[in-house]
N, C-alpha and C positions, 0 to 999 in steps of 0.2 A: 345273734350266734350261738349255737348249740357249743355246749361246754362238753368235751369228751372227756372220760374218765382217764386217769392217768394214774398208773401204778410203777413206781420205780424200781422195785426188787420183784422181779418173778416168783422168786422164792420164798418171799414173804405171804403173810396172810393178812386180810384186811376187813375192818369193820366198815359194814356198806348199809346204807339207810336208802331207800328207795321209796318216794312218796308219791301217790296219785295225786294231779292237780286239786286244787282246792281242798285237799284231805277228804275227797269224797269217797263214800263207805263202799268201794268197788268189791271188798273182801266180806260183806255182809252175807254173801252167797258161797256156798259151799263148793258149787261149781267153779266160781272165780277163783277160788282159793285152790282148788285141784289145777288150772291153767298154770297157776304160777309153780305149782309143784310139778307138774309134769315138763315146764321150761325149764327149772333147775336140775331136773334128771337129764334131760336134752342136753343142757349144757355140760352136764358132767360128761354125758358119754361122747359129746362131739366138738366140745372146746375145752377140754382138760379141767374143767371146772372142778373146784373141791371145795365142798360145802361142810362147814368145821362146826356151825351153830345156825339157826335161824329161827325166827318167828315171825308169823303173819297177823296182824291187826287191821281193823275197819279199814284204813285208809293209807296203809303203809306196810313195809317191812324191812326187818333188820335181818341182818346176816354177818357171818365171818367167812370169807371166801379167800381160795387161792387159785391162780391159775397163771399159767405163761403168758397170756394175755388178756388180762382181767378186764381192761378195757373194751376189748372187743367183745368177750362174752357178756358182759354187761349190756352192752349197745345190741346186740342179737338177742338177748334175753327179753329188753324192754320191746324191741321190735315185735318180736313173737306173740308177746304177752298183750300188747297193745293191741292188734287186729284182732286177738282171740278173746279179750276181754269184751271187747265193742260187739262181737257176735252173741258171746253169752248173755250180757246183758239185754241185747234185742231179744233173744230167745225166752228170757226170763220177764219178758214186758216191763222192764224196769224203765220206761220210756223217759221219765224226768230226769234219770242219771244219763241216758244215752244222748239225750239233749245236751246236757251241761258238758259233757266230754266232747261231742260235736263240734260244740262253741268253741271250745279251745284249739280243737283241729283246725276250724277255719281261721282262727287267729295266728295260727303258725304254719305258715304255708311249707308244704314237704314234711312235716311232722306227721306223719301217718298216725290217726287217734288222737295224738297228743295226750296221751292218759298220763304218761310221768311226767312230774315237774323236775326241771333242768337243775343241776348242781348236785352237791350231795357228795362231794369227793370223799372216796374211801382214806380211811385211816390205818396207817400201818400197825400191826401187832409186833413187837419187837423181842418178845420174851414170853416163856411159859406163864409168869404171873399177870404179864399183860392179857394172856389167853384167857386164863382163868376168869378175870374180873370182867372181861367184857362179855364173855360167853354168861356168867351169873347174871350180870346186869341185864343182857338181853333175855333171857329166859325168866328172869323177873317181872318183866313188864307187864305181864296180866294179871300177876297179883299185884302189883303197886295200882292198877288201874281197878282192882276190885273185882275183875271177871272171874277168878277162881281162888281158892285158899292157898294152892301149892302149885308151882310152875308146870309140873309133870301131868296136871291136870286139863292143860290148854293143849286141845287136840292140833293145832297148828304151830307147833314148836319142837324144836330139836329135844326138848326136856320130857316130851311125851313118850318117847322111846325108854326112856328110864326103868318105870316099873315093870316087874317080872309079867310076863303073859301077856304084855301089850303088844299090838300088832302096830307098828310105825308106819307111818306114810311114806318114809325113805329114812335110813340110816345117815348120820352122818360120817365124814372124812375125820378121821385121826389126822392131828398136827403134831408132828416133833415128839411122839411120845405121850400126849396128850391123850388120854383114854376117854372115848364116847361114853 
């Protein structure tokens, strides 16, 4: 049985991790990263999703999100991206990846594409101190992995909007006075 996301307080922000099945490197493609970004922007517009921080890595993404119905927003985001990832991966001719993802879909009837792992309950952020700590931790992930020297150098991250003159992919939403 699929585990639904459940957020107890619709006024709170939540730290979320969503992982591709088998940690497969779906996000090694700029276009697949853009699919996720478009989905986040769509959820912002149509599901009242607020994105307070985010980072995309090879096989997963972390984000700090809030929404009146976070569970529904995440479910819809995963459905949309699952279908679109498969189409994009096929256009890119990453056949090995398409076959691996399709195998997961066949093993889980009714799970369109089965791109995302199940589970990963959101963790509530209770105050501004937790918000700063979670955001810093999230944005430092590419640095800790040795991909970049500073968080703002990672294009697929909310930290990328920090340097002057940078055109961010999309700007984060403030939370309770936290300046983006």
